[in-house]
PAZA-849809 format. One record per residue: residue number from 0; chain; x negated, y negated, z negated of N, C-alpha, C, O in turn. Coordinates in nm, 2 decimals. Layout:
% residues N
NUM,A,X,Y,Z,X,Y,Z,X,Y,Z,X,Y,Z
...
//
This chain:
% residues 107
0,A,-12.05,-11.18,-11.76,-11.96,-11.15,-11.70,-11.85,-11.08,-11.73,-11.90,-10.97,-11.76
1,A,-11.72,-11.07,-11.74,-11.62,-11.03,-11.77,-11.57,-10.86,-11.70,-11.59,-10.83,-11.59
2,A,-11.51,-10.79,-11.79,-11.50,-10.68,-11.69,-11.36,-10.72,-11.65,-11.27,-10.76,-11.72
3,A,-11.39,-10.67,-11.44,-11.33,-10.71,-11.40,-11.23,-10.56,-11.37,-11.28,-10.44,-11.38
4,A,-11.10,-10.60,-11.32,-11.04,-10.41,-11.28,-10.98,-10.47,-11.19,-10.94,-10.59,-11.18
5,A,-10.98,-10.35,-11.12,-10.87,-10.31,-10.99,-10.74,-10.17,-11.02,-10.75,-10.05,-11.02
6,A,-10.66,-10.23,-11.03,-10.55,-10.13,-11.04,-10.44,-10.08,-10.97,-10.37,-10.17,-10.94
7,A,-10.40,-9.94,-10.94,-10.36,-9.92,-10.86,-10.19,-9.90,-10.91,-10.17,-9.89,-11.03
8,A,-10.09,-9.89,-10.82,-9.98,-9.79,-10.89,-9.94,-9.80,-10.72,-9.97,-9.88,-10.63
9,A,-9.87,-9.68,-10.73,-9.76,-9.63,-10.63,-9.58,-9.66,-10.64,-9.55,-9.60,-10.75
10,A,-9.49,-9.71,-10.60,-9.40,-9.69,-10.57,-9.31,-9.66,-10.45,-9.36,-9.65,-10.34
11,A,-9.17,-9.65,-10.48,-9.09,-9.58,-10.39,-9.02,-9.67,-10.30,-8.95,-9.61,-10.21
12,A,-9.02,-9.81,-10.31,-8.93,-9.92,-10.23,-9.08,-10.01,-10.26,-9.18,-10.00,-10.34
13,A,-9.03,-10.09,-10.12,-9.09,-10.23,-10.11,-9.02,-10.31,-10.22,-9.10,-10.36,-10.31
14,A,-8.92,-10.33,-10.23,-8.85,-10.37,-10.38,-8.90,-10.37,-10.51,-8.92,-10.47,-10.59
15,A,-8.93,-10.24,-10.53,-8.97,-10.19,-10.67,-9.12,-10.27,-10.67,-9.14,-10.35,-10.76
16,A,-9.24,-10.26,-10.55,-9.33,-10.31,-10.57,-9.34,-10.46,-10.61,-9.41,-10.52,-10.70
17,A,-9.24,-10.53,-10.51,-9.26,-10.68,-10.53,-9.23,-10.73,-10.64,-9.27,-10.84,-10.68
18,A,-9.11,-10.62,-10.73,-9.10,-10.67,-10.86,-9.19,-10.63,-10.96,-9.18,-10.70,-11.06
19,A,-9.26,-10.54,-10.95,-9.37,-10.52,-11.02,-9.46,-10.62,-11.02,-9.49,-10.69,-11.12
20,A,-9.51,-10.65,-10.89,-9.59,-10.80,-10.85,-9.56,-10.91,-10.93,-9.61,-10.95,-11.04
21,A,-9.45,-10.96,-10.86,-9.40,-11.05,-10.95,-9.42,-11.06,-11.09,-9.47,-11.15,-11.15
22,A,-9.37,-10.95,-11.12,-9.39,-10.91,-11.26,-9.52,-10.93,-11.38,-9.52,-10.97,-11.49
23,A,-9.62,-10.88,-11.29,-9.76,-10.92,-11.36,-9.86,-10.99,-11.31,-9.97,-10.98,-11.35
24,A,-9.78,-11.13,-11.18,-9.85,-11.25,-11.17,-9.80,-11.33,-11.27,-9.87,-11.40,-11.34
25,A,-9.64,-11.31,-11.29,-9.58,-11.44,-11.38,-9.61,-11.43,-11.52,-9.61,-11.53,-11.60
26,A,-9.64,-11.30,-11.56,-9.72,-11.30,-11.72,-9.81,-11.27,-11.68,-9.85,-11.15,-11.70
27,A,-9.89,-11.35,-11.62,-10.06,-11.39,-11.60,-10.15,-11.24,-11.68,-10.25,-11.24,-11.76
28,A,-10.09,-11.15,-11.64,-10.16,-11.06,-11.68,-10.28,-10.95,-11.52,-10.38,-10.88,-11.52
29,A,-10.19,-11.01,-11.42,-10.24,-11.04,-11.31,-10.33,-11.13,-11.22,-10.25,-11.21,-11.20
30,A,-10.43,-11.16,-11.16,-10.44,-11.28,-11.04,-10.39,-11.28,-10.93,-10.35,-11.38,-10.88
31,A,-10.39,-11.14,-10.86,-10.32,-11.08,-10.73,-10.29,-10.96,-10.73,-10.38,-10.88,-10.77
32,A,-10.18,-10.92,-10.68,-10.14,-10.75,-10.65,-10.10,-10.75,-10.46,-9.99,-10.78,-10.40
33,A,-10.19,-10.73,-10.42,-10.13,-10.70,-10.29,-10.07,-10.56,-10.26,-10.11,-10.45,-10.30
34,A,-9.94,-10.61,-10.16,-9.93,-10.48,-10.14,-9.88,-10.42,-10.01,-9.82,-10.49,-9.93
35,A,-9.91,-10.31,-10.00,-9.96,-10.20,-9.89,-9.83,-10.09,-9.82,-9.83,-9.98,-9.87
36,A,-9.76,-10.10,-9.73,-9.70,-10.00,-9.69,-9.61,-10.05,-9.60,-9.59,-10.17,-9.58
37,A,-9.53,-9.93,-9.52,-9.54,-9.79,-9.60,-9.72,-9.70,-9.59,-9.82,-9.70,-9.51
38,A,-9.70,-9.67,-9.67,-9.78,-9.47,-9.66,-9.73,-9.38,-9.73,-9.66,-9.39,-9.84
39,A,-9.80,-9.25,-9.65,-9.77,-9.13,-9.71,-9.81,-9.07,-9.83,-9.93,-9.04,-9.82
40,A,-9.77,-9.04,-9.92,-9.81,-8.96,-10.03,-9.79,-8.81,-10.06,-9.68,-8.79,-10.10
41,A,-9.85,-8.70,-10.05,-9.89,-8.55,-10.07,-9.94,-8.51,-10.17,-10.06,-8.51,-10.17
42,A,-9.83,-8.45,-10.31,-9.90,-8.44,-10.46,-9.79,-8.30,-10.50,-9.68,-8.26,-10.46
43,A,-9.87,-8.26,-10.60,-9.75,-8.16,-10.69,-9.67,-8.25,-10.72,-9.70,-8.37,-10.72
44,A,-9.56,-8.21,-10.76,-9.46,-8.21,-10.86,-9.36,-8.13,-10.87,-9.27,-8.13,-10.78
45,A,-9.35,-8.05,-11.03,-9.26,-8.02,-11.07,-9.24,-7.84,-11.06,-9.15,-7.77,-11.09
46,A,-9.42,-7.82,-10.97,-9.42,-7.69,-10.96,-9.39,-7.68,-10.76,-9.37,-7.57,-10.70
47,A,-9.40,-7.79,-10.70,-9.37,-7.77,-10.56,-9.47,-7.89,-10.47,-9.51,-8.00,-10.51
48,A,-9.50,-7.85,-10.35,-9.61,-8.00,-10.31,-9.43,-8.11,-10.23,-9.33,-8.09,-10.17
49,A,-9.50,-8.21,-10.27,-9.38,-8.31,-10.25,-9.44,-8.43,-10.12,-9.56,-8.43,-10.13
50,A,-9.42,-8.48,-10.06,-9.46,-8.60,-9.92,-9.34,-8.65,-9.90,-9.24,-8.61,-9.85
51,A,-9.38,-8.77,-9.97,-9.29,-8.91,-9.93,-9.35,-9.06,-9.91,-9.46,-9.08,-9.95
52,A,-9.30,-9.12,-9.88,-9.32,-9.24,-9.79,-9.27,-9.35,-9.95,-9.17,-9.37,-10.02
53,A,-9.40,-9.38,-9.94,-9.45,-9.48,-10.13,-9.54,-9.63,-10.04,-9.62,-9.64,-9.94
54,A,-9.50,-9.74,-10.14,-9.56,-9.89,-10.12,-9.73,-9.87,-10.20,-9.74,-9.78,-10.28
55,A,-9.80,-9.93,-10.19,-9.92,-9.92,-10.31,-9.97,-10.09,-10.34,-9.98,-10.17,-10.25
56,A,-9.98,-10.11,-10.45,-9.99,-10.17,-10.54,-10.13,-10.19,-10.55,-10.17,-10.10,-10.62
57,A,-10.23,-10.29,-10.52,-10.37,-10.32,-10.58,-10.35,-10.46,-10.65,-10.29,-10.56,-10.63
58,A,-10.41,-10.41,-10.75,-10.39,-10.54,-10.88,-10.53,-10.57,-10.88,-10.61,-10.51,-10.82
59,A,-10.56,-10.71,-10.97,-10.66,-10.75,-10.94,-10.61,-10.80,-11.11,-10.50,-10.85,-11.14
60,A,-10.73,-10.78,-11.20,-10.74,-10.81,-11.38,-10.88,-10.80,-11.47,-11.00,-10.78,-11.43
61,A,-10.83,-10.83,-11.58,-10.95,-10.79,-11.68,-10.90,-10.69,-11.70,-10.78,-10.65,-11.67
62,A,-11.01,-10.62,-11.76,-11.03,-10.51,-11.92,-10.91,-10.58,-11.97,-10.79,-10.57,-11.94
63,A,-10.96,-10.65,-12.06,-10.82,-10.74,-12.16,-10.74,-10.74,-12.16,-10.68,-10.71,-12.26
64,A,-10.68,-10.76,-11.99,-10.50,-10.75,-12.00,-10.48,-10.60,-11.96,-10.37,-10.56,-11.90
65,A,-10.57,-10.51,-11.99,-10.48,-10.38,-11.90,-10.40,-10.28,-11.95,-10.33,-10.20,-11.90
66,A,-10.44,-10.31,-12.12,-10.29,-10.25,-12.17,-10.15,-10.32,-12.19,-10.05,-10.26,-12.23
67,A,-10.15,-10.45,-12.16,-10.03,-10.57,-12.14,-10.02,-10.53,-12.01,-9.90,-10.57,-11.97
68,A,-10.08,-10.48,-11.92,-10.02,-10.46,-11.77,-9.98,-10.34,-11.76,-9.87,-10.33,-11.72
69,A,-10.06,-10.20,-11.81,-9.98,-10.10,-11.80,-9.86,-10.07,-11.85,-9.78,-10.02,-11.78
70,A,-9.83,-10.11,-11.99,-9.71,-10.14,-12.05,-9.59,-10.20,-11.95,-9.48,-10.15,-11.94
71,A,-9.62,-10.30,-11.89,-9.50,-10.37,-11.77,-9.52,-10.29,-11.66,-9.42,-10.28,-11.60
72,A,-9.61,-10.22,-11.62,-9.57,-10.14,-11.51,-9.46,-10.08,-11.52,-9.36,-10.09,-11.45
73,A,-9.52,-9.97,-11.68,-9.45,-9.89,-11.69,-9.29,-9.89,-11.75,-9.22,-9.78,-11.74
74,A,-9.25,-10.02,-11.80,-9.12,-10.12,-11.84,-9.04,-10.11,-11.70,-8.92,-10.09,-11.68
75,A,-9.14,-10.14,-11.62,-9.06,-10.18,-11.47,-9.02,-10.05,-11.37,-8.92,-10.04,-11.32
76,A,-9.14,-9.95,-11.37,-9.18,-9.86,-11.27,-8.99,-9.75,-11.28,-8.92,-9.74,-11.38
77,A,-8.97,-9.72,-11.19,-8.89,-9.64,-11.14,-8.93,-9.46,-11.18,-8.85,-9.37,-11.21
78,A,-9.04,-9.46,-11.17,-9.09,-9.33,-11.19,-9.11,-9.24,-11.31,-9.19,-9.30,-11.39
79,A,-9.06,-9.12,-11.35,-9.09,-9.08,-11.46,-9.28,-9.05,-11.49,-9.33,-9.07,-11.60
80,A,-9.32,-9.02,-11.42,-9.48,-9.08,-11.40,-9.51,-9.14,-11.33,-9.52,-9.07,-11.23
81,A,-9.56,-9.27,-11.32,-9.59,-9.37,-11.21,-9.73,-9.35,-11.24,-9.79,-9.32,-11.35
82,A,-9.80,-9.38,-11.10,-9.96,-9.33,-11.10,-9.97,-9.45,-11.15,-9.87,-9.53,-11.14
83,A,-10.11,-9.48,-11.24,-10.15,-9.62,-11.27,-10.35,-9.57,-11.31,-10.40,-9.48,-11.38
84,A,-10.39,-9.62,-11.27,-10.49,-9.59,-11.20,-10.60,-9.73,-11.24,-10.53,-9.84,-11.22
85,A,-10.72,-9.76,-11.27,-10.75,-9.86,-11.28,-10.95,-9.83,-11.29,-11.03,-9.75,-11.36
86,A,-10.97,-9.93,-11.19,-11.13,-9.89,-11.20,-11.22,-9.99,-11.19,-11.16,-10.09,-11.16
87,A,-11.32,-10.01,-11.21,-11.40,-10.11,-11.24,-11.43,-10.17,-11.12,-11.45,-10.11,-11.02
88,A,-11.43,-10.28,-11.11,-11.53,-10.40,-11.00,-11.66,-10.39,-11.05,-11.68,-10.41,-11.17
89,A,-11.76,-10.38,-10.97,-11.88,-10.39,-10.97,-11.94,-10.47,-10.96,-12.03,-10.51,-11.04
90,A,-11.91,-10.54,-10.83,-11.98,-10.62,-10.80,-11.84,-10.74,-10.72,-11.73,-10.70,-10.68
91,A,-11.88,-10.86,-10.71,-11.73,-10.94,-10.62,-11.81,-11.06,-10.59,-11.93,-11.06,-10.62
92,A,-11.78,-11.16,-10.54,-11.76,-11.31,-10.50,-11.78,-11.35,-10.67,-11.72,-11.29,-10.76
93,A,-11.84,-11.42,-10.69,-11.90,-11.53,-10.82,-11.74,-11.61,-10.81,-11.65,-11.61,-10.90
94,A,-11.73,-11.68,-10.67,-11.63,-11.75,-10.69,-11.46,-11.72,-10.67,-11.36,-11.80,-10.67
95,A,-11.46,-11.62,-10.65,-11.34,-11.53,-10.63,-11.31,-11.49,-10.79,-11.24,-11.54,-10.87
96,A,-11.38,-11.40,-10.82,-11.41,-11.41,-11.00,-11.36,-11.45,-11.07,-11.27,-11.41,-11.15
97,A,-11.42,-11.56,-11.04,-11.42,-11.70,-11.17,-11.30,-11.80,-11.14,-11.26,-11.90,-11.20
98,A,-11.26,-11.73,-10.99,-11.10,-11.77,-10.97,-11.01,-11.69,-11.04,-10.91,-11.76,-11.09
99,A,-11.02,-11.54,-11.07,-10.90,-11.46,-11.10,-10.92,-11.51,-11.26,-10.82,-11.53,-11.33
100,A,-11.07,-11.52,-11.32,-11.03,-11.52,-11.46,-10.95,-11.66,-11.52,-10.90,-11.66,-11.64
101,A,-10.93,-11.79,-11.42,-10.88,-11.85,-11.47,-10.77,-11.85,-11.46,-10.72,-11.92,-11.54
102,A,-10.67,-11.77,-11.35,-10.55,-11.74,-11.33,-10.52,-11.64,-11.44,-10.40,-11.61,-11.44
103,A,-10.58,-11.59,-11.53,-10.53,-11.46,-11.62,-10.53,-11.54,-11.78,-10.63,-11.61,-11.81
104,A,-10.44,-11.52,-11.85,-10.45,-11.63,-12.01,-10.38,-11.49,-12.07,-10.30,-11.41,-12.02
105,A,-10.46,-11.49,-12.23,-10.46,-11.42,-12.27,-10.29,-11.52,-12.35,-10.25,-11.64,-12.34
106,A,-10.20,-11.36,-12.43,-10.03,-11.40,-12.47,-10.08,-11.43,-12.62,-10.00,-11.47,-12.71
//
């Protein structure tokens, strides 16, 4: 079985989230991107606590596409330091994971 990943990032607007989702799916480095929000994020930034409304992107991919996926997010993202975190999918429906692999394409 391939190494499957779930990657998350957050954006300032729904439009930014959709722009990233569309690009990742179009480039075939993500099989699916779910957008949730708005959510509230609380975090340290430049020496003070910030609280802001954001949109969460949950991205499904494979490890072999991570570098291209990360680079695409960075190119499109409006944040100076965007959250980009990948976690392995340790189990899942074989049918879904097969579909995911079929939708991803090497460059």
